[in-house]
C-alpha positions, 0 to 999 in steps of 0.5 A: 476556833475562828481565831485559830483558823485565821492565825493558821491561814496567816502562818501558812501564807508566810505574810501578814495578809491572806489572799482570797484563794487561800481564805476561800480554800480554808473556809471550804475545808472547814465545811463538813464534818468535825473531822475536817478540822482535825485534818486542817490542824494536822495540815497546819502542824505539818506545814509549820514543822516543814518550815522549822526543819527547812530552817534548821537544815539550812542552819546546819548546812551553813555551819558544816560549810563554815567548818569545812572552810576552816579545816581547808584553811588549816590544811586539814580535811575530814573523810568518812571511813567505810564504817561511818567514822570521821578521820583526819586525812 
């Protein structure tokens, strides 16, 4: 349990160290009913999911910009129709 707690703090801090405020805040969250660990775990999982989604969004956006640039170089452009389909302009 302690190992999970420290690993979770490290993952949430985005570095290989944990500052004292993060550590104390995490310890205070551990105090109390067993339900607190469930909430802490949910918070951790949500944080990790947010990081993953942010990374994936950035990757997708970069790829869309790359494709749009290639279409522009080729003299093509894609537009959305009123029904959501793409068509060549």
